[in-house]
C-alpha positions as CSV (number, residue, x, y, z in Angstrom):
1,X,-14.2,-9.0,-15.7
2,X,-11.8,-11.7,-14.7
3,X,-9.0,-10.7,-12.3
4,X,-5.5,-11.6,-13.3
5,X,-3.0,-13.2,-11.0
6,X,-1.6,-10.8,-8.4
7,X,0.4,-10.7,-5.1
8,X,0.7,-8.2,-2.3
9,X,3.6,-7.2,-0.1
10,X,3.5,-4.9,3.0
11,X,7.1,-3.8,3.1
12,X,8.7,-0.6,4.4
13,X,7.9,1.3,1.2
14,X,4.3,0.1,1.3
15,X,3.9,1.0,4.9
16,X,5.0,4.5,4.2
17,X,2.5,4.8,1.3
18,X,-0.2,3.3,3.5
19,X,0.4,5.9,6.2
20,X,0.0,8.7,3.6
21,X,-3.4,7.3,2.6
22,X,-4.6,7.2,6.2
23,X,-6.4,10.1,7.8
24,X,-3.8,12.3,9.5
25,X,-1.0,10.8,7.5
26,X,-0.5,8.2,10.2
27,X,-1.0,4.4,10.4
28,X,-3.1,5.2,13.5
29,X,-5.8,6.0,11.0
30,X,-5.6,2.6,9.2
31,X,-8.8,1.4,10.8
32,X,-10.7,4.4,9.5
33,X,-9.3,3.9,6.0
34,X,-10.3,0.2,6.1
35,X,-13.8,0.7,7.5
36,X,-14.7,4.2,6.3
37,X,-17.4,4.7,3.7
38,X,-16.5,8.2,2.5
39,X,-15.4,8.7,-1.1
40,X,-11.9,9.4,0.3
41,X,-11.8,6.1,2.2
42,X,-13.0,4.1,-0.8
43,X,-10.4,5.6,-3.1
44,X,-7.8,5.1,-0.3
45,X,-8.6,1.4,-0.1
46,X,-8.1,1.1,-3.9
47,X,-4.8,3.0,-3.7
48,X,-3.7,0.8,-0.9
49,X,-4.4,-2.3,-3.0
50,X,-2.4,-0.8,-5.8
51,X,0.5,0.1,-3.5
52,X,0.7,-3.5,-2.1
53,X,0.6,-4.9,-5.6
54,X,3.3,-2.5,-6.8
55,X,5.7,-3.4,-4.0
56,X,5.1,-7.1,-4.5
57,X,5.9,-6.6,-8.2
58,X,9.1,-4.6,-7.4
59,X,10.2,-7.4,-5.0
60,X,9.5,-10.1,-7.6
61,X,11.4,-8.2,-10.3
62,X,14.4,-7.9,-7.9
63,X,14.3,-11.7,-7.1
64,X,13.6,-12.8,-10.7
65,X,15.9,-10.9,-13.1
66,X,14.1,-10.3,-16.4
67,X,10.6,-10.4,-14.7
68,X,8.5,-7.5,-16.1
69,X,6.5,-5.8,-13.4
70,X,2.7,-5.7,-13.8
71,X,1.0,-4.2,-10.7
72,X,-2.7,-3.8,-10.4
73,X,-3.9,-0.4,-11.6
74,X,-6.6,1.9,-10.4
75,X,-8.4,1.5,-13.7
76,X,-8.5,-2.3,-13.2
77,X,-9.8,-2.0,-9.7
78,X,-12.4,0.6,-10.5
79,X,-13.9,-1.7,-13.2
80,X,-14.4,-4.5,-10.7
81,X,-17.8,-5.3,-9.3
82,X,-18.0,-4.2,-5.7
83,X,-18.0,-7.9,-4.4
84,X,-14.8,-8.7,-6.4
85,X,-13.0,-5.7,-5.0
86,X,-14.1,-6.5,-1.5
87,X,-12.5,-10.0,-1.8
88,X,-9.3,-8.5,-3.3
89,X,-9.2,-5.9,-0.5
90,X,-9.5,-8.7,2.1
91,X,-6.5,-10.4,0.4
92,X,-4.6,-7.2,0.7
93,X,-5.5,-6.8,4.4
94,X,-4.4,-10.4,5.0
95,X,-1.0,-9.6,3.4
96,X,-0.7,-6.6,5.8
97,X,-1.3,-8.9,8.8
98,X,1.1,-11.6,7.4
99,X,3.9,-9.1,6.7
100,X,3.5,-7.2,9.9
101,X,4.2,-10.3,12.1
102,X,7.5,-10.4,13.9
103,X,9.4,-13.3,12.4
104,X,12.8,-12.9,14.1
105,X,12.8,-14.4,17.5
106,X,15.1,-12.9,20.1
107,X,17.6,-15.4,21.6
108,X,16.6,-16.3,25.1
109,X,18.7,-14.5,27.6
110,X,21.1,-16.8,29.4
111,X,21.0,-16.7,33.2
112,X,24.2,-15.6,34.7
113,X,26.0,-18.2,36.8
114,X,25.2,-16.4,40.1
115,X,21.6,-15.6,39.2
116,X,19.2,-17.6,41.3
117,X,21.8,-19.1,43.7
118,X,22.2,-17.9,47.2
């Protein structure tokens, strides 16, 4: 099965959904979700991929009026060979890292005139 074009976005909405998928309902359990081999963790990873795809599609539709959303579905993911899903999941994890980076730099604090002089 050939995978169609897709994108991922880890925004506030996706972060909330990701937390719900993690053990304990907290992003503190993200590592367990990503590395676990239980049926729950495997399903959670697929749901995480769907969530990131859905939020990417929502953002694209907002930016491109008339764009018709087409997120990845669980059915599509469950039909993928394991190696293809692993690659897709790695792309989703890369998006989480990319979108979690702080991109706004704080302005350097100016020294007051009498700071440092005696």
